[in-house]
C-alpha positions as CSV (number, residue, x, y, z in Angstrom):
1,M,182.4,61.1,169.1
2,T,182.2,59.8,165.6
3,T,179.1,58.3,164.5
4,R,177.3,57.1,161.3
5,H,174.4,59.4,160.4
6,P,171.6,57.4,160.9
7,A,169.6,58.9,157.5
8,Y,172.7,58.1,155.5
9,K,172.1,56.1,152.1
10,A,174.8,55.8,149.3
11,L,174.9,59.1,147.5
12,D,177.6,58.7,145.0
13,R,176.8,57.2,141.6
14,R,180.1,55.5,141.8
15,S,179.0,54.2,145.1
16,S,181.7,56.0,147.2
17,P,181.3,55.7,150.8
18,V,181.0,59.1,152.7
19,K,181.8,59.2,156.4
20,L,179.6,61.7,158.4
21,T,180.7,63.2,161.7
22,T,178.3,64.3,164.5
23,M,179.1,66.0,167.6
24,A,176.2,65.8,170.0
25,I,177.1,68.5,172.7
26,T,175.1,69.2,175.9
27,A,174.0,72.8,176.6
28,S,176.4,73.0,179.3
29,L,179.3,72.5,177.0
30,L,177.9,75.2,174.7
31,V,178.0,78.2,177.0
32,S,180.3,80.2,174.6
33,A,178.1,79.3,171.8
34,F,174.5,79.2,173.2
35,T,172.8,80.8,176.1
36,S,169.7,79.6,178.2
37,H,168.5,80.7,181.4
38,C,166.7,77.3,182.7
39,A,164.5,74.7,181.7
40,L,161.7,77.3,181.6
41,A,163.7,80.1,180.0
42,K,162.1,83.0,178.6
43,S,164.6,83.1,175.7
44,V,167.2,81.0,174.1
45,S,170.1,81.7,171.8
46,L,172.0,80.1,169.0
47,T,175.2,81.1,167.0
48,S,176.5,80.0,163.7
49,P,179.9,78.1,163.8
50,N,181.9,81.4,162.8
51,K,179.8,83.3,165.4
52,Q,178.7,85.8,162.8
53,I,175.0,84.9,163.0
54,V,173.0,84.8,166.3
55,V,169.4,83.7,166.5
56,T,167.4,84.4,169.6
57,L,164.1,82.6,170.5
58,S,161.9,84.2,173.1
59,D,158.4,83.9,174.7
60,D,158.5,87.3,176.4
61,N,155.4,88.7,174.8
62,G,153.2,85.6,175.5
63,Q,153.9,84.0,172.3
64,P,156.9,82.5,170.5
65,E,159.1,85.1,168.5
66,Y,162.7,84.8,167.0
67,S,165.3,87.5,165.9
68,V,168.3,87.4,163.9
69,E,171.5,89.4,164.0
70,F,174.3,89.3,161.5
71,Q,177.8,90.7,162.4
72,G,176.1,92.6,165.4
73,Q,173.4,94.1,163.2
74,E,169.7,93.2,163.8
75,V,168.7,91.8,160.3
76,I,165.3,90.1,161.3
77,T,163.6,92.0,164.2
78,P,161.4,90.1,166.4
79,S,159.1,88.1,164.4
80,R,156.2,85.8,165.3
81,L,156.1,82.0,165.1
82,G,153.0,79.5,165.2
83,L,150.5,77.6,163.2
84,V,146.7,77.7,163.6
85,F,144.6,74.5,163.2
86,K,141.0,74.3,162.1
87,S,140.1,72.3,165.3
88,L,142.5,73.1,167.7
89,G,142.9,77.1,167.2
90,E,146.3,78.9,167.5
91,F,149.4,77.1,168.5
92,G,151.5,80.2,169.2
93,Q,149.7,82.8,171.6
94,G,150.1,81.3,175.1
95,F,152.8,78.8,174.2
96,K,155.9,79.0,176.4
97,I,159.5,77.7,176.2
98,E,159.3,74.4,178.0
99,Q,162.9,73.0,177.3
100,S,165.5,73.5,174.7
101,K,168.3,70.9,173.6
102,H,171.4,72.2,171.8
103,S,173.6,70.2,169.4
104,S,176.4,70.7,166.8
105,T,177.3,68.9,163.6
106,E,180.3,68.9,161.4
107,N,179.4,67.0,158.1
108,R,180.7,66.6,154.7
109,W,178.8,64.9,152.2
110,Q,179.1,64.1,148.3
111,Q,176.6,65.0,145.6
112,P,176.3,62.2,143.0
113,W,176.2,65.2,140.3
114,G,175.9,68.9,141.0
115,E,177.7,72.4,140.9
116,Q,179.9,71.1,143.7
117,E,180.9,67.6,144.4
118,W,181.7,67.9,148.0
119,I,179.3,69.9,150.4
120,E,180.4,71.1,153.8
121,D,177.5,70.8,156.3
122,N,178.4,72.5,159.4
123,Y,175.8,74.1,162.0
124,H,174.7,74.6,165.2
125,Q,171.1,73.4,166.1
126,I,168.5,74.1,169.0
127,T,165.4,72.1,169.4
128,T,163.0,74.0,171.8
129,T,159.6,72.5,172.9
130,L,156.8,75.1,173.5
131,S,153.8,74.2,175.6
132,N,150.5,75.8,176.5
133,G,149.9,73.3,179.4
134,Q,147.8,71.0,177.2
135,Y,149.7,70.4,173.9
136,Q,153.3,70.6,172.7
137,L,154.9,72.0,169.6
138,K,158.4,71.7,168.9
139,L,160.9,74.4,167.0
140,H,164.0,73.2,165.2
141,F,166.7,75.9,164.5
142,K,169.7,75.5,162.6
143,A,172.4,78.0,162.2
144,F,175.0,77.8,159.4
145,N,177.7,80.3,158.4
146,D,175.7,81.4,155.3
147,G,172.2,81.5,157.1
148,I,169.7,79.8,159.2
149,G,166.8,77.4,158.8
150,F,163.8,76.6,161.1
151,R,160.9,74.4,161.0
152,Y,157.9,73.3,163.2
153,E,157.2,69.7,164.4
154,L,154.0,68.7,166.0
155,P,154.8,65.7,168.0
156,K,152.2,62.8,168.3
157,Q,150.3,63.3,171.5
158,S,146.9,62.3,172.9
159,E,143.8,63.4,171.3
160,L,145.6,64.5,168.2
161,D,145.2,62.9,164.7
162,Q,143.9,64.3,161.5
163,L,144.5,68.0,161.4
164,V,143.9,71.0,159.0
165,I,146.2,73.9,159.0
166,T,144.3,77.1,158.4
167,N,147.2,79.6,159.0
168,E,150.9,79.7,159.4
169,L,151.8,82.8,161.5
170,T,155.5,82.7,160.5
171,E,156.9,86.3,160.0
172,F,160.1,87.9,158.7
173,S,160.4,91.3,160.1
174,V,162.9,93.3,158.2
175,P,164.1,96.6,159.6
176,K,164.0,99.9,157.7
177,A,162.2,98.0,154.6
178,E,161.5,101.4,153.0
179,Q,165.5,101.5,152.6
180,A,166.0,97.8,151.5
181,Q,166.3,96.9,147.6
182,A,164.2,93.9,146.7
183,W,164.1,91.6,143.6
184,W,160.6,89.7,143.3
185,I,157.9,88.2,141.4
186,P,154.3,88.1,142.3
187,A,152.6,85.0,143.6
188,R,149.2,83.7,142.9
189,G,149.3,85.0,139.4
190,W,148.1,83.3,136.1
191,N,151.6,82.8,134.8
192,R,152.8,80.8,137.9
193,Y,156.7,81.8,138.3
194,E,157.1,83.0,134.7
195,Y,157.4,86.7,135.3
196,L,160.0,89.3,134.7
197,Y,161.5,90.6,138.0
198,S,160.5,93.6,139.7
199,N,163.3,95.8,141.5
200,T,161.8,98.2,144.1
201,T,162.3,98.9,147.8
202,L,161.1,96.2,150.0
203,D,158.2,98.3,151.4
204,K,156.6,98.2,147.9
205,V,156.5,94.2,148.0
206,T,152.9,92.6,148.1
207,N,152.4,89.1,147.8
208,V,155.6,87.2,146.3
209,H,157.0,84.0,145.6
210,T,160.3,82.9,147.2
211,P,163.3,83.0,146.9
212,L,162.9,86.7,147.7
213,T,166.1,88.4,147.6
214,F,167.0,91.8,149.0
215,K,169.7,94.1,150.1
216,L,169.7,96.1,153.3
217,A,170.9,99.9,153.4
218,S,173.9,98.5,155.1
219,G,174.7,96.2,152.4
220,V,173.7,93.1,154.0
221,H,172.4,90.6,151.2
222,M,169.6,88.2,152.3
223,S,167.1,85.7,150.7
224,I,164.1,84.2,152.0
225,H,163.2,80.7,150.9
226,E,162.2,77.1,152.1
227,A,163.7,73.8,152.0
228,A,162.3,70.3,151.7
229,L,159.0,71.1,150.6
230,V,157.1,67.7,151.0
231,D,153.5,67.2,151.8
232,Y,153.1,70.8,152.5
233,A,151.9,73.9,150.8
234,A,154.3,76.2,149.5
235,M,155.1,79.4,151.4
236,T,154.7,82.6,149.5
237,L,155.4,86.0,151.5
238,N,152.7,88.5,152.0
239,Q,153.8,92.0,153.3
240,R,151.4,93.3,155.9
241,R,152.8,96.3,158.1
242,T,155.7,97.7,156.4
243,G,158.7,95.2,156.6
244,K,156.4,92.4,158.1
245,L,156.7,89.6,155.6
246,K,154.2,86.9,156.6
247,A,154.1,83.3,155.4
248,D,151.2,83.1,153.2
249,L,150.4,79.2,152.2
250,T,149.2,78.4,148.9
251,P,145.6,77.0,149.4
252,W,143.7,74.0,148.2
253,S,140.5,74.4,146.2
254,D,138.5,74.1,149.2
255,G,140.3,76.9,151.2
256,S,142.4,74.5,153.4
257,L,146.0,75.2,153.7
258,V,147.6,71.8,154.8
259,K,145.7,68.7,155.4
260,T,148.0,66.6,157.7
261,Q,148.2,64.4,161.0
262,A,150.0,64.6,164.2
263,G,153.8,64.0,164.1
264,F,154.2,66.1,161.0
265,K,157.2,68.3,160.4
266,T,156.8,71.5,158.0
267,P,159.5,72.5,155.3
268,W,162.4,74.6,156.6
269,R,161.9,78.3,156.5
270,T,165.2,79.8,155.3
271,I,167.0,82.9,155.4
272,Q,170.6,83.1,153.5
273,I,172.5,86.0,154.9
274,S,176.0,87.4,153.3
275,D,177.6,90.8,153.4
276,N,177.9,90.8,149.7
277,A,176.0,89.4,146.7
278,T,178.3,86.7,145.7
279,G,178.0,85.3,149.2
280,L,174.6,84.4,148.4
281,L,175.7,82.4,145.3
282,N,178.3,80.6,147.2
283,S,175.8,79.3,149.8
284,N,174.6,75.5,150.1
285,L,172.1,76.3,152.8
286,I,169.0,75.0,150.7
287,L,170.8,71.6,150.0
288,N,172.1,71.1,153.6
289,L,168.7,71.3,154.9
290,N,167.3,68.4,152.9
291,E,167.7,64.7,153.7
292,P,170.3,62.8,152.1
293,N,169.8,60.6,149.0
294,K,166.7,58.1,149.4
295,L,167.3,56.3,146.0
296,G,170.6,54.4,146.8
297,D,173.1,53.8,143.8
298,V,172.0,56.5,141.4
299,S,174.8,55.9,138.7
300,W,172.1,55.9,136.1
301,V,171.3,59.6,136.6
302,E,173.6,61.2,133.9
303,P,174.2,64.8,133.4
304,G,174.8,66.0,129.8
305,K,174.0,68.2,126.9
306,Y,171.1,67.7,124.5
307,V,169.5,69.3,121.4
308,G,165.8,69.0,120.5
309,I,162.8,69.4,118.2
310,W,161.5,72.4,120.3
311,W,162.8,75.9,119.2
312,G,161.4,75.5,115.8
313,M,158.1,75.2,117.3
314,H,158.5,78.3,119.2
315,L,159.4,80.1,116.0
316,N,156.5,78.6,114.2
317,E,158.5,76.9,111.9
318,N,157.1,73.5,112.9
319,T,154.1,72.5,115.1
320,W,153.5,70.1,117.9
321,G,150.2,68.9,116.3
322,S,150.1,66.9,113.2
323,G,150.1,68.3,109.7
324,E,152.7,69.3,106.9
325,K,154.8,71.3,109.5
326,H,154.6,68.6,112.2
327,G,158.2,68.7,113.9
328,A,158.2,65.3,115.8
329,T,158.7,62.9,112.7
330,T,160.7,59.9,112.7
331,S,162.8,61.5,109.7
332,E,163.4,64.8,111.6
333,T,164.4,63.0,114.8
334,K,167.0,61.0,113.1
335,R,168.2,64.4,111.6
336,Y,168.7,65.7,115.0
337,M,170.1,62.6,116.1
338,D,172.8,62.8,113.4
339,F,173.6,66.4,114.5
340,A,173.8,65.4,118.1
341,A,176.2,62.4,117.4
342,A,178.4,64.5,115.1
343,N,178.9,67.1,118.0
344,R,179.2,64.8,121.0
345,F,175.5,65.7,122.4
346,D,174.0,63.0,124.5
347,G,170.4,63.2,123.6
348,V,167.7,64.5,121.5
349,L,164.3,65.9,123.1
350,V,161.3,65.5,120.9
351,E,158.3,67.3,121.7
352,G,154.9,66.7,119.9
353,W,155.3,62.9,119.1
354,N,152.2,61.6,121.0
355,I,148.6,61.8,120.1
356,G,146.6,64.9,121.8
357,W,148.3,67.9,120.4
358,D,145.7,68.5,117.7
359,G,143.0,69.0,120.2
360,S,142.2,71.8,122.6
361,W,145.0,70.4,124.6
362,F,145.7,73.9,126.4
363,H,142.3,73.8,127.8
364,N,141.8,70.2,127.9
365,G,144.8,68.0,128.8
366,D,142.5,64.9,128.9
367,V,143.1,64.7,125.2
368,F,146.5,63.4,125.7
369,S,147.8,59.7,125.3
370,F,151.2,59.2,126.6
371,T,151.6,55.9,124.8
372,Q,150.2,56.4,121.4
373,A,152.4,58.2,118.8
374,Y,151.4,59.9,115.7
375,A,151.6,57.9,112.5
376,D,154.5,59.8,111.4
377,F,156.6,58.9,114.5
378,D,158.0,55.5,115.2
379,L,159.3,55.4,118.7
380,K,161.2,52.2,118.4
381,A,162.9,53.1,115.2
382,V,164.1,56.4,116.4
383,S,165.2,54.6,119.9
384,D,167.0,52.0,117.7
385,Y,168.7,54.8,115.5
386,G,170.0,56.6,118.5
387,K,171.6,53.8,120.0
388,E,173.5,53.2,116.8
389,K,174.5,56.7,117.1
390,G,175.2,56.7,120.8
391,V,172.4,59.5,121.3
392,K,169.6,59.0,123.7
393,L,165.9,59.9,122.9
394,I,164.7,62.3,125.6
395,G,161.0,61.9,126.4
396,H,158.4,64.5,126.7
397,H,155.0,64.5,128.5
398,E,152.8,67.4,128.4
399,T,149.9,67.2,130.8
400,S,148.3,70.5,130.3
401,G,147.6,70.4,134.1
402,S,145.3,67.6,133.7
403,V,147.1,65.5,136.5
404,T,144.5,62.9,137.1
405,N,144.7,61.9,133.2
406,Y,148.5,61.6,133.6
407,R,148.5,59.8,136.6
408,N,146.2,57.1,135.2
409,Q,148.6,56.7,132.5
410,M,151.8,57.3,134.2
411,Q,152.9,53.7,134.7
412,D,152.4,52.5,131.2
413,A,153.9,55.7,129.8
414,Y,157.0,55.2,132.1
415,D,157.2,51.3,131.2
416,L,157.0,52.2,127.5
417,Y,159.9,54.7,127.9
418,Q,161.8,52.2,129.9
419,K,161.6,49.6,127.3
420,H,163.1,51.8,124.4
421,G,165.7,53.0,126.6
422,V,164.4,56.5,127.4
423,S,166.2,57.5,130.7
424,Q,165.2,61.2,130.9
425,I,161.7,62.9,130.6
426,K,160.7,66.5,130.3
427,T,157.4,66.9,131.9
428,G,155.1,69.8,131.3
429,Y,152.3,71.3,133.4
430,V,151.2,74.1,131.1
431,A,147.9,75.7,132.7
432,D,147.2,79.1,134.1
433,G,147.9,79.4,138.1
434,G,145.0,77.9,139.9
435,G,144.2,75.7,136.9
436,I,145.5,72.4,137.6
437,K,142.8,69.9,137.1
438,R,142.2,66.9,139.3
439,V,139.4,64.6,139.7
440,D,138.7,63.8,143.3
441,E,137.7,60.3,144.7
442,N,134.0,61.1,144.1
443,G,134.4,61.9,140.4
444,I,134.1,65.7,141.1
445,T,136.9,67.8,139.1
446,R,138.7,70.3,141.3
447,H,141.2,73.0,140.4
448,E,144.4,73.4,142.3
449,W,147.4,75.7,142.3
450,H,150.7,74.4,141.1
451,D,152.4,75.2,144.2
452,G,149.6,73.7,146.7
453,Q,150.0,70.8,148.9
454,F,148.2,68.5,146.5
455,M,150.6,69.4,143.6
456,A,153.6,69.1,145.7
457,G,152.6,65.3,146.2
458,E,151.8,64.8,142.5
459,Y,155.3,66.2,141.3
460,L,157.1,64.0,144.0
461,H,155.0,60.8,142.9
462,S,156.1,61.4,139.2
463,V,159.8,61.6,140.5
464,K,159.5,58.4,142.6
465,E,157.7,56.5,139.9
466,A,160.4,57.5,137.4
467,A,163.1,56.6,139.9
468,K,161.8,52.9,139.9
469,R,162.5,52.8,136.2
470,H,165.9,54.7,136.4
471,I,164.6,57.4,134.6
472,S,165.2,61.0,135.6
473,I,162.7,64.1,135.4
474,N,163.0,67.6,134.3
475,T,159.8,69.2,135.3
476,H,158.6,72.3,133.6
477,E,155.6,74.5,134.9
478,P,156.9,73.0,138.2
479,I,156.5,73.6,141.9
480,K,159.6,75.8,142.9
481,D,162.8,74.1,143.8
482,T,163.6,73.5,147.5
483,G,166.3,71.4,147.1
484,L,164.8,67.8,147.0
485,R,167.4,67.0,144.1
486,R,169.4,65.8,147.2
487,T,167.1,63.5,148.3
488,Y,165.9,62.4,144.8
489,P,168.7,62.9,142.7
490,N,166.6,61.9,139.5
491,W,164.7,65.0,139.9
492,I,167.6,66.5,137.5
493,A,166.2,69.9,136.9
494,R,163.2,72.0,136.4
495,E,162.0,75.4,135.0
496,G,160.0,77.6,137.4
497,A,160.9,81.0,136.0
498,R,160.8,82.8,132.5
499,G,162.9,80.8,130.1
500,Q,164.3,81.5,126.6
501,E,161.1,80.5,124.9
502,F,159.8,84.0,125.9
503,N,162.3,85.6,123.6
504,A,160.4,83.8,120.7
505,W,157.0,85.1,121.4
506,G,156.7,86.7,124.9
507,T,155.9,90.3,125.0
508,P,157.9,91.8,126.1
509,P,160.7,89.3,125.7
510,N,163.2,88.6,128.5
511,N,165.1,92.0,129.2
512,P,169.1,92.4,129.6
513,S,168.9,92.2,133.3
514,H,166.5,89.1,133.5
515,T,169.4,86.4,133.6
516,T,171.5,88.9,135.8
517,T,168.6,88.9,138.2
518,L,167.9,85.0,137.9
519,A,171.4,84.2,139.3
520,Y,170.5,85.8,142.5
521,T,166.8,84.7,142.9
522,R,165.4,81.8,141.3
523,M,168.9,80.0,140.8
524,L,169.5,80.1,144.7
525,S,166.9,77.4,144.9
526,G,168.5,74.9,142.5
527,P,169.2,74.2,138.9
528,M,167.1,75.7,135.9
529,D,166.5,74.2,132.6
530,F,166.7,77.8,131.1
531,T,167.8,76.3,127.4
532,P,170.6,78.9,126.4
533,G,172.6,78.8,123.2
534,I,170.5,80.7,120.7
535,F,172.8,82.1,117.8
536,D,170.0,83.6,115.6
537,L,169.3,86.2,118.1
538,A,166.9,88.2,115.7
539,P,165.2,86.0,113.4
540,K,162.6,88.5,112.6
541,G,165.3,91.4,112.4
542,L,167.1,93.5,115.0
543,D,164.1,96.1,115.4
544,A,161.5,93.1,116.0
545,V,159.8,93.1,119.5
546,N,160.3,89.4,119.8
547,R,164.2,88.6,119.7
548,V,167.0,87.6,122.2
549,Q,168.2,90.8,123.9
550,T,171.7,89.7,124.6
551,T,175.1,89.4,122.4
552,L,176.1,86.1,121.2
553,T,178.8,85.8,123.8
554,K,176.2,86.2,126.4
555,Q,174.4,83.1,125.3
556,L,177.8,81.1,125.5
557,A,178.4,82.3,129.2
558,L,174.8,81.3,130.3
559,Y,176.0,77.7,130.1
560,V,178.6,78.4,133.2
561,V,176.3,81.1,134.9
562,L,172.9,79.5,135.0
563,Y,173.7,76.0,136.5
564,S,171.9,72.9,135.2
565,P,173.1,69.3,135.1
566,I,171.2,69.1,131.8
567,Q,172.0,71.8,129.3
568,M,170.3,72.3,125.8
569,A,171.8,73.7,122.8
570,A,168.5,75.4,122.1
571,D,169.0,76.8,118.5
572,L,168.4,75.0,115.3
573,P,171.1,73.0,114.0
574,R,171.6,75.2,110.9
575,N,172.1,78.3,113.0
576,Y,175.2,76.5,114.7
577,V,176.7,75.5,111.4
578,E,177.0,79.1,110.4
579,R,179.2,79.9,113.4
580,L,181.0,76.6,114.1
581,D,183.8,78.7,116.0
582,A,181.5,79.9,118.6
583,F,179.7,76.6,118.8
584,Q,182.8,75.0,119.9
585,F,182.5,76.5,123.4
586,I,179.0,74.7,123.6
587,K,180.4,71.4,122.6
588,D,183.3,71.6,125.3
589,V,181.4,73.0,128.3
590,P,180.7,70.4,130.9
591,T,177.5,70.1,133.0
592,D,178.9,68.3,136.0
593,W,181.4,70.2,138.3
594,S,183.6,69.4,141.0
595,N,183.9,73.0,142.3
596,S,181.9,76.4,141.6
597,V,182.6,79.7,143.0
598,A,181.0,83.1,142.3
599,L,183.8,85.7,141.8
600,A,182.1,88.8,141.4
601,G,178.8,90.6,140.8
602,E,175.9,92.7,141.8
603,V,171.9,91.6,142.1
604,G,170.5,92.4,138.6
605,E,173.6,93.9,137.3
606,F,176.4,91.3,136.5
607,V,177.7,88.1,137.8
608,V,180.9,86.1,137.1
609,F,181.0,82.3,137.9
610,A,183.8,79.8,137.6
611,R,183.5,76.1,137.7
612,Q,185.7,73.1,137.5
613,E,185.0,70.2,135.5
614,R,184.3,67.0,137.6
615,N,185.7,64.3,135.7
616,G,188.9,65.8,133.8
617,S,191.6,63.6,132.8
618,S,194.2,66.3,133.7
619,E,195.5,66.9,137.3
620,G,194.6,70.6,137.0
621,K,191.1,69.6,135.6
622,D,189.8,72.3,133.2
623,W,188.0,75.4,134.6
624,Y,185.2,77.4,132.9
625,L,184.5,81.0,133.6
626,G,181.1,82.9,132.5
627,A,180.6,86.6,133.0
628,I,177.3,88.4,131.9
629,T,175.9,91.9,132.5
630,D,172.7,93.9,132.1
631,D,172.1,96.8,129.8
632,N,175.0,98.4,131.0
633,A,178.6,97.6,129.6
634,R,181.2,97.3,131.8
635,D,184.7,96.0,132.5
636,V,185.3,93.5,135.4
637,D,188.6,92.6,136.8
638,V,188.8,89.0,137.8
639,K,191.6,87.4,139.9
640,L,192.6,83.9,138.6
641,D,193.5,82.5,141.9
642,F,190.7,79.8,141.8
643,L,193.0,77.9,139.4
644,T,195.1,75.1,140.6
645,Q,198.4,76.0,142.1
646,G,201.3,75.0,139.7
647,V,199.2,74.5,136.6
648,R,199.6,76.4,133.7
649,Y,196.3,77.0,131.5
650,R,195.5,78.0,127.9
651,A,192.6,80.4,128.2
652,E,190.3,80.1,125.2
653,I,188.3,83.3,125.4
654,Y,185.0,84.0,123.8
655,R,184.3,87.7,124.2
656,D,182.3,90.6,123.0
657,G,183.9,92.7,120.1
658,K,184.5,96.3,120.7
659,D,181.6,97.2,118.8
660,A,179.3,94.7,120.1
661,D,175.8,95.9,121.5
662,W,172.7,93.7,121.8
663,R,170.7,96.2,120.1
664,T,172.4,97.0,117.0
665,N,175.5,94.4,116.6
666,P,174.8,91.3,118.7
667,Y,177.2,89.1,116.6
668,D,180.4,91.0,117.0
669,Y,182.5,88.5,119.0
670,V,186.3,87.7,119.2
671,I,187.9,84.3,120.0
672,E,191.3,84.4,121.4
673,S,193.7,82.5,123.6
674,E,196.6,83.3,126.0
675,I,198.6,81.2,128.7
676,V,197.7,82.1,132.2
677,S,198.1,81.0,135.9
678,R,196.4,81.6,139.2
679,D,198.6,84.7,140.1
680,Q,197.2,86.7,137.2
681,L,194.3,89.0,136.8
682,L,192.2,89.4,133.7
683,T,189.9,92.3,132.8
684,L,186.6,91.3,131.1
685,S,185.1,93.8,128.7
686,L,181.4,93.1,128.7
687,A,179.2,94.9,125.9
688,S,175.6,96.1,126.8
689,S,173.8,92.8,127.6
690,G,177.1,91.1,126.8
691,G,179.1,88.3,128.1
692,T,182.4,86.4,128.4
693,A,182.9,82.5,128.2
694,I,186.4,81.1,128.8
695,R,187.8,77.7,128.8
696,F,191.0,77.4,131.1
697,K,192.5,74.2,129.6
698,A,195.0,72.6,131.9
699,L,198.5,72.3,130.2
700,N,200.7,70.5,132.8
């Protein structure tokens, strides 16, 4: 039976209709895929479409538990489920399976922008109603070929209204945790998500953020995260007994976890599963568990590349505040716009234009005005100049975590930007973890976490308000990504990890394995505004502590490996002028793709990505490849079978030279070309913390 998906709205910025096909199948027709004993069964099972993943839900121990098998191996052992409410107690112990409903969906949907234009969304689903004889709780499980998702739903029922969740009992029990290798960053720390990743055995994990990626002794790769985080606290993971990772929700300032009411649904708890590392990179699980676009026509959301008055402040050549070294001046912005126009960049980011940077802004974000400019910056003049040059001004709002001050000015600030043609804003929430400042309805100051329920709502409010004015948001110091870009496509990017700026002043700076780990951890959740493209890798000398620990061609490869629909050429313009031959790749590489495929890699060691441009004029459409490695130099053989059949390509190769080494000779690079086709193999020679970037230009 073919039906129109009820939640479907126009997704494509070109307003192309997409047909969604759903097959509702009764349990009696799913004997080969699902098992259920009876209406009051003690267990129900669910398989993925390819039958590689099996989920079992049981109440045999007097409480709901689930387990997961992959290719016949138990990868999640029986794990507890349930919620605890302040007024009602536990919804878990004593709840029995009352009934289950199975269904199956085959769906294909189109991203208005993204790393993949068309997404296959095929899964089997089971919805189970649990009851303790007085109340009901529903569990929704979906099994895809690349993993599973499950969520809780508390239906509206008599005598239930306003509720406070004091505990989520969800567990992820991993067998032989002492033999599993994990990559993680700590949760509830002062620096939010901005940490270098630790690589330990899984049993050493304490309280950590998600995505949490790990590799079992058998070689199975897994990552635990969540999808569609709306009006709920973010889930961190706290290891109790060895291998038992428990959901640990980020609390409000008063200790409550979630304030809600009957009829709510939690975010999806997700487990991506693959028999190799690249399988995690090729997963669309997180996006598929989010609702379709709610904004309608989003043709105004435009991917692209930009430069910015930004890196100079991190190098202390300029200042955010006013004075002789003030970066955000009218004249300096026009100079950057000239550079952007000459090199086909779409925009110029300007930080430090608005009044407030001279005060104690880090500790008191209430000093910021989002509508008043410094005297040496003319918003109208630079906007008009940009229009003449075909370059957009990219706005910036730093809140310093004073979110009430920001919300009070938000409508006027967004109206001002809209008036001057600003269609993209980088927002910042610089504040220590737990230091977000809100003023409640009684005028009392409260301090919240960036990833608590309150801030989940504040970030989304910003995105929705911006959408009303056809403005896109790039959030820094954000709540983690959970795929909401599908539902709100103007949430175009965010930070949420250690970015390039740590190489200017962080101690220690990002190490050679940082980006090779990000690809398999943070990047599983969605786009990151990492800001690659630094060409002056050691402005204070090769022996300085604060420097970029990569070769130059690794900086080029990051444009392909670390996906974002907006990419910054982050260095100072003068440093690109000195190496125009290498700069050509940054000028050429797109930010919007029709297809992406991870070709090779191991977590924290190396990664090779190939991506095909979305709007190419040629039949073959150009492909781009990025390969990066950690501290270890290596040769990687790459099959070119991702290229289009029957099309010849000129491979424009930017690679490390034979003497390249990030420590001693990071600027040794070679640019060469050769004619290739899909039946060939290339050997990529990557220097220590090196990389290769290739443009495959279609010839016929």
